[in-house]
Each structure stands twice: as structure tokens, then as C-alpha cells.
C-alpha positions, 0 to 999 in steps of 0.5 A: 500500499502506497501513501501520498509521498510514494513510500511503501508502509506495508507491515511485511517490510517492517517484519523483513527488516527486523528479521534481517537484523535478527539474522545478522545478529545471530550470524555475528554471534555464531561467527564470534562463538566459532572464533572463540571455539577455534582459539580454545581448540588450538590452545587446548592442543598446545596444552595437551602437547606441552603439559600446560595447565590452562583453565580451558572450559571443557565438557567431561563425560563420566559414568559407569561402564555400559551406561551409554557414554560411547553412544552419546559420543557418536550421537554428538558427532552425527556418525558412528565409528564403532567406538564401543568395539575398541573398549576405548572408554575402559583404557584411555580418555578421548578428548574430542574436538567437534567442529561444525564445518558446513563444507564438510559433507563427510566427516573428517577426523584428525588425531593429534600426534603424541607429545606434539600440537600437530595433527595427522592427515584426515581420516574419513573411514569410520573403521580407521577411526576406531582402529587408530584409537585402539592402536594409540591406546595399546601403544601408550599402555605398553609404553607405561606398562599400566592397565589404564592411562590418564593421557588423553587421545585428542581427535578433531572431528570436522563435520557439517552435522556436528556441533561446536563442542569439546568433550572428554570421554572418560573411562567408565567406572567398574566394580571389578577388573575383568579377567587378565587385568590387575585387580587395582584397575577399578581404583585406577580408573576412579582416580583418573576420572577424579583427576580429569573432573576436578578442575573447576572450569570443567562441566561434568556430564554424568550418565546413569541408566534409567533402570538405576534408582536414585537412592541406589546410585553408586556413581552419583555418590562419586560425582558428589565427592567431585562436585558436592553441590552439583553446580557444574554437573549435568545429570543425564538419564540414559536409555530413558525409553526402557523406563517409560514402559513402567509409567501409566499415570501423569503423577508417576512420570512427573515425580520421576522427572523431578528427581525430587529428594535426590537432586538439588532443586537447581539440578535438572536432569536430562532424559535421553534415549538413542537408537538401539539398532546397531546395524550399519546405516548411513550417517543421514539415516543415523541422525534421522533415527536419533531425531525419531527417537526424540519424537517417539518419546514425546509422543509416548509421554503425551498419548500413552500416559494418562494425563500426559506430563508437565510439558511446561516444566520438563519438555526442555529436558526431554530428548538428545537434541535438547541436551545437545543444544543446552551443552552447546549454549552452556559451553559458548557462555563459558568460553565467553566468560573465560576469555579475559582470565585465559588472556591474562594467563596466556600473557603470563605463560608467554612471559615465563616461557620467554624467561626460560628460553633466555635462561636456556640460551645462557646455559648453552653459551656458558658451556664454553665458560669453565669459570662460570660453570664452576661457580654456578655448579658449586653454588648449586651444590651448596644450596642443595646441601643447605636444603638437605640440612634444613630438611634434617632439622625439620623443614616441612617444604615441599608438601609432606603429603606428596613427598613424605612416606608412611612406615609401610611405604618406607619398608616397601620402597627400601625393600628391607621389610620387617626387622630380623628376628621378629615375627610381628610388625612393629608399629611406631607412633605416627607410622601412618603419617607421611614424614621425611627428613629429621622426622622420618629419621626419628621415627625409624630410631623409635621403631628400632628401639621398639624392635630391640626391646621386643627381642628377648634372650632366646631359650638355651638347650641344656647341652649348650649350658653344659658345654659352656660350664665344662669349658669354664671348668678348665679355666681359672677365675670365676664361677661356672654358673655365673660365667655360663649365664654371662656367656649365654647372654653375650652370645645371644646379644651378638647373634640377635642384636647385630642384625637389628643394628645393620637393619637400623643403619639401612633404614636410616640410610634410606631416609637420607637417600630420599632427601636428595630429590626433596632437596632438589624440589625445595631448591627449585621452589625457592629459586628466585629470579635473582638466582637464576644464574645458578639454575642448573636445569638441563645439565643432565650429566652434572645432576647425575654426577651430583646424585651419584656423589651424594649416594656414595657419601650416604653409602660410606657413612652407612658403612662407618655407622655399621662398624661403629655400632658393631664396635659398641656391640663387641665392647659390651659383649666382651668378656672384659666388659663389666656390663653383666655385673653392673648391678653388683657394682652399683649395689655391692658392699663397699662399692667394690668393682672387683667383687666376684659372685660365688653364687655358683658354689652354692650348688656345691655347698655341703659337698666340699669341706672347706677345712679338708683342703680340697676347696679353700676360700679366703677374703682379702681386702673385701675380695673373694679369692680362690685357693687351696692345693686341690683347687682345680680337682675340686672345681672339676668335681663341682662342675660334674655335680652341677652337670648332674643338677642340670638334669633336674627338670623341677622348678628352681633347678640350676638350669632354670637359674642359669637361664634366668640369670642369662636373660637378666644379663641379656636385658642389661647388655641390651639396655646399655647398648641402646641407651648409652651408646648406639642411639647417640652413635647413630645420630652422630654417625649419620646426621653430623656428617650430613651437616658438617662433611657433605659439602666437602665430600661433594666438592672433592668428588666434583670440583677438585679435578682439572678443567678437562675432567670437570667439563666432561659433566657439561660437554659429554656426548648428549649433554649439549644436545639435551640442552639444545633439544630443551631450547627447541621445545621452549621455542616451539612452545613460545611460538604456539603461546604467542599465536594463541595470545594474538588470537585471544586478543582478537577474540577479546576485542570482538566481545 
């Protein structure tokens, strides 16, 4: 319709303009999202290749095995590639970058090379996609010698019928390992999934079959441990068509769809069913079947349920297409929100990588400067020694939870196991805590004391006692039973305590050996920019020589400690030692240190007449001295009489008295050894050298050599190549990060 001024004012022209503006706005929005999506995909590839920790928004699919994760993945892609046939979900995660490309009428899949940001040639056959996933998985598991691996396979899929989504498909939870797998496989999968799902920027898609009741869901409890409030979790009820058959009334359906009482009010689950027919069909037919299943479910809810269902509240949660649209819009929102923080982080990483690259250039240049290398390496070795001293003195950095060990872990890793001679495990205080350094050293010392005091004087046969007494019968000096008891105690102490002393030295040495890695980590954490000139990272041969020198030092002081404590053991078990008579010395008449106990002669009392000249004793200056012309003959007769008494089995026999006396002597030897000598010897033998002699020992090994031998640690075959390779890797990482930075700056400008 025309007006007097000749302009058309039809309503359709106004609608047309609005429609064109709306379409252009939607196109611009779609274009900006695609730019962000592509930028994040490239950043994601770089992060996987170089191990960068970047907060990239991603979707992580988790759930039990056979809950439908693989089918959901194929539905997102819009074509089947038989991912279930290779059991990918039980071995290694798949990071799937889906790119909506209107020109890709057939799907194009490319796999990122391992440890590189480059992608291989496009794969168009679905069977080759499945084969590649299987080959990649098997190769990684063979390399790592594990049942599962947390390193993802990255696949980029470009297709006209897939959305712009990045999805990480994780191994499915299982309760029991299948035949031929390690029993720890379920726990390894659980730990891996928790690690992949923990980053707060990741959106979790949790699948659970409709046949599982909310109240008995095992894996929902696992998800709640990862995301307690379920704020970043999308719950998807899979195989929904199986459950529909049980509903007849609207009340039943609405109650189930609400999940009331089991999920939070803000957690609205999606209910999805996918085609069950696994026969080979075209990609177009596969997508048609997916849409048809959505239509059939809505039709059933509306027409086969008495009263239908609450469409206003629940229709947006029904069907695969509703889930796909929600995830795409949610990811788009998260990408947009994350751009500023991602931009700042990339700028920071670019700066850090540039600093590392400059440092590496300086190292390569310094390989020709002997004086500079000597100074830097000596400062580095000194810093390591200082950190070792700090760890011994009680430093709690780095994190003990990560770097410490429990008592059982120490035993297992050292290969030493239980204490020799003991049939029961010793559980010292704090055995379950993760300790290192001085704390772990003291715990082993306490465990050693507990183990030593658990050893009692072992039973001695009558024949052994008889042999000892007869041997002493031919000697001059002390009485038979007393010396027999003392000799039994000495032999038992040497036999049973010596292995404990060696084990204590080995356990303490293991604690100190572990400190090298902790000192290296602590030095790295404490290394400020002002001290980067002493950063020796990359000098592989130097680090190997330093570690070897430290290991030799610990080995040497361990041998010294073994000899020292063995000397103390030999001393207290010597026939000349007065340890067995210390109680007599402390409490005897007049405190005379040379009083001899003639208690053994009590067994012969009344059988020899002191006045007949066969056995005469006299007291001279308070000491008992044996004498008489028939002394030796009488002593032999007395020993024979005592041997007769050894055959008496009733309580209180001489044999029993000797065993009791030997046990007392053994306990006295053990106490003197532990309380007076060995404890201080182990402390001074291990810890003092680490504080006072370590730097000198390392210096003599590494630096007290001519320049030619010194430079072998820095210009040895492969050493410079290793530095150059690290530099090339840093340069490549720098280039990729700068490219990502430029992209994100453009994306941020367009927001």
C-alpha cells in the first residue's frame, strides 16, 4: 500500500527488516563463538602437547561402564565409528574436538600426534577411526606398562552435522577388573576420572541408566565427592525409553522427572534415549533415527500416559537434541566468560616461557665458560646441601602429603621389610603419617628401639649350658654358673642384636637417600629470579654426577655407622666388659668393682668341706680369692655335680637359674647398648656428617679435578644436545603461545 509521498509502509517490510537484523545478529554471534571455539581448540592442543595447565572450559563425560557414554559420543558427532568395539572408554580418555564445518559433507577426523600440537592427515573411514584409537591406546599402555592411562587421545572431527563442542570421554567406572587385568584397575580408573573431573572450569556430564534408582546410585555418590553441590554437573538419564514402559499415570512420570529428594532443586536432569539398532546405516539415516527417537518419546509421554506430563516444566529436558543444544549454549557462555582470565594467563605463560628460553640460551653459551660453570655448579651444590640440612632439622617444605612416606611405604620402597628376628610388625607412633627428613629419621630410631626391646634372650638347650660350664671348668677365675649365664647372654646379644643394628643403619640410610629429591624440589621452589644464574636445569650429566656423589657419601657413612655400632656391640659383649655385673657394682658392699659372685658354689655347698683342703676360700681386702692345693680337682668335681643338677627338671633347678640369669644379663647388655651408646652413635654417625662433611665430600668428588675432567659433566656426548632439544621445545612452545595470545586478543576485542 502506497501513501501520498510514494513510500511503501506495508507491515511485511517492517517484519523483513527486523528478521534481517535478527538474522545478522545471530550470524555475528555464531561467527564470534566459532572464533572463540577455534582459539580454545588450538590452545587446548598446545596444552595437551606441552603439559600446560590452562583453565580451558571443557565438557567431561563420566559414568559407569555400559551406561551409554560411547553412544552419546557418536550421537554428538552425527556418525558412528564403532567406538564401543575398541573398549576405548575402559583404557584411555578421548578428548574430542567437534567442529561444525558446513563444507564438510562427510566427516573428517584427525588425531593429534603424541607430545606434539600437530595433527595427522584426515581420516574419513569410520573403521579407521576406531582402529587408530585402539592402536594409540595399546601403544601408550605398553609404553607405561599400566592397565589405564590418564593421557588423553586428542581427535578433531570436522563435520557439517556436528555441533561446536569439546568433550572428554572418560573411562567408565567398574566394580571389578575383568579377567587378565590387575585387580587395582577399578581404583585406577576412579582416580583418573576424579583427576580429569576436578578442575573447576570443567562441566561434568554424568550418565546413569534409567533402570538405576536414585537412592541406589553408586556413581552419583562419586560425582558428589567431585562436585558436592552439583553446580557444574549435568545429570543425564540414559536409555530413558526402557523406563517409560513402567509409567501409566501423569503423577508417576512427573515425580520421576523431578528427581525430587535426590537432586538439588537447581539440578535438572536430562532424559535421553538413542537408537538401539546397531546395524550399519548411513550417517543421514543415523541422524534421522536419533531425531525419531526424540519424537517417539514425546509422543509416548503425551499420548500413552494418562494425563500426559508437565510439558511446561520438563519438555526442555526431554530428548538428545535438547541436551545437545543446552551443552552447546552452556559451553559458548563459558568460553565467553573465560576469555579475559585466559588472556591474562596466556600473557603470563608467554612471559615465563620467554624467561626460560633466555635462561636456556645462557646455559648453552656458558658451556664454553669453565669459570662460570664452576661457580654456578658450586653454588648449586651448596644450595642442595643447605636444603638437605634444613630438611634434617625439620623443614616441612615441599608438601609432606606428596613427598613424605608412611612406615609401610618406607619398608616397601627400601625393600628391607620387617626387623630380623621378629615375627610381628612393629608399629611406631605416627607410622601412618607421611614424614621425611629429621622426622622420618626419628621415627625409624623409635621403631628400632621398639624392635630391640621386643627381642628377648632366646631359650638355651641344656647341652649348650653344659658345654659352656665344662669349658669354664678348665679355666681359672670365676664360677661356672655365673660365667655360663654371662656367656650365654653375650652370645645371644651378638647373634640377635647385630642384625637389628645393620637393619637400623639401612633404614636410616634410606631416609637420607630420599632427601636428595626433596632437596632438589625445595631448591627449585625457592629459586628466585635473582638466582637464576645458578639454575642448573638441563645439565643432565652434572645432575647425575651430583646424585651419584651424594649416594656414595650416604653409602660410606652407612658403612662407618655399621662399624661403629658393631664396635659398641663387641665392647659390651666382651668377656672383659663389666656390663653383666653392673648391678653388683652399683649395689655391692663397699661399692667394690672387683667383687666376684660365688653364687655358683652354692650348688656345691655341703659337698666340699672347706677344712679338708679340697676347696679353700679366703677374703682379702673385701675380695673373694680362690685357693687351696686341690683347687682345680675340686672345681672339676663341682662342675660334674652341677652337670648332674642340670638334669633336674623341677622348678628352681640350676639350669633354670642359669637361664634366668642369662636373660637378666641379656636385658642389661641390650639396655646399655641402646641407651648409652648406639642411639647417640647413630645420630652422630649419620646426621653430623650430613651437616658438616657433605659439602666437602661433594666438592672433592666434583670440583677438585682439572678443567678437562670437570667439563666432561657439561660437554659429554648428549649433554649439549639435551640442552639444545630443550631450547627447541621452549621456542616451539613460545611460538604456539604467542599465536594463541594474538588470537585471544582478537577475540577479546570482538566481545
